[in-house]
C-alpha distance (Angstrom), angle and dihedral (degrees) to the residues before:
residue distance angle dihedral
M1 . . .
R2 3.90 . .
D3 3.87 90.6 .
G4 3.80 100.6 19.7
K5 3.73 93.4 -112.7
A6 3.83 131.9 108.2
R7 3.85 107.5 -141.1
D8 3.84 119.9 -160.0
D9 3.82 93.2 -116.1
E10 3.74 94.7 47.5
V11 3.87 94.2 46.7
Y12 3.84 88.8 47.9
N13 3.75 94.4 46.3
F14 3.89 89.3 49.3
L15 3.77 91.0 52.0
T16 3.75 95.4 48.4
A17 3.82 94.5 41.7
T18 3.80 91.1 53.5
R19 3.78 100.8 44.2
E20 3.81 94.9 98.5
A21 3.82 94.3 48.6
K22 3.84 88.8 105.5
W23 3.76 90.1 62.1
L24 3.77 97.6 40.8
L25 3.83 99.6 38.0
S26 3.81 120.3 3.5
F27 3.73 141.9 -60.8
S28 3.86 89.2 -107.4
V29 3.73 91.3 58.0
A30 3.80 92.0 44.9
D31 3.82 88.9 52.1
Y32 3.78 90.8 50.3
L33 3.76 91.9 50.6
E34 3.77 96.1 47.4
K35 3.74 106.4 28.0
E36 3.80 97.9 38.9
L37 3.81 111.8 21.1
Y38 3.83 98.0 33.3
H39 3.79 94.8 41.6
K40 3.81 91.4 50.0
A41 3.74 90.5 50.8
I42 3.84 89.1 53.4
D43 3.79 89.5 49.3
L44 3.83 90.8 50.6
Q45 3.80 90.7 46.2
T46 3.81 92.5 49.9
L47 3.84 93.7 46.8
S48 3.76 89.2 50.3
F49 3.75 93.2 51.4
E50 3.74 92.7 48.6
L51 3.64 93.1 48.9
K52 3.77 92.6 67.7
D53 3.75 92.3 68.2
L54 3.87 99.5 39.0
P55 3.80 117.0 105.4
A56 3.76 121.2 -139.4
G57 3.80 110.0 -72.2
I58 3.76 147.4 76.0
E59 3.87 96.7 -38.9
R60 3.81 92.6 48.1
T61 3.83 90.7 49.6
K62 3.80 90.6 46.8
N63 3.83 91.2 50.4
I64 3.91 91.8 50.2
H65 3.77 91.5 49.0
T66 3.83 91.9 47.4
Q67 3.76 89.4 50.4
A68 3.88 91.5 49.7
D69 3.78 89.6 51.2
I70 3.82 91.1 52.6
K71 3.79 92.2 47.4
K72 3.91 88.7 50.2
W73 3.80 88.4 49.5
F74 3.75 92.1 51.4
F75 3.83 90.4 50.7
A76 3.77 89.7 51.3
Q77 3.84 88.6 54.0
Y78 3.79 91.0 75.9
A79 3.78 89.1 77.4
V80 3.78 92.4 43.6
V81 3.80 92.0 50.2
D82 3.80 90.9 50.3
E83 3.78 88.9 52.1
K84 3.85 95.8 45.6
F85 3.79 96.4 44.3
N86 3.83 98.0 37.3
V87 3.84 93.5 91.6
Y88 3.83 90.1 54.7
L89 3.75 97.6 45.3
K90 3.78 103.0 49.3
L91 3.78 115.4 121.8
S92 3.78 121.4 -142.7
H93 3.75 134.5 176.4
């Protein structure tokens, strides 16, 4: 999210790095990581790729707005991640 793009290697690394979340955390966290975060990253990646060939016009504007919505969604996920991982990251004596 640093540059607002989803590069192939980063998306692949995310997927492989989170494959074992179901065993370490929970199935619901694993579903969130794969079915929400990963799939949104693929959507962003696809839209970015398609944008290169779109001429100025309605479809290009729609693509840009959709990308912006996904980027806003990713930003909002910081709070969701805090909530989902909170139970696993609490320290106790």
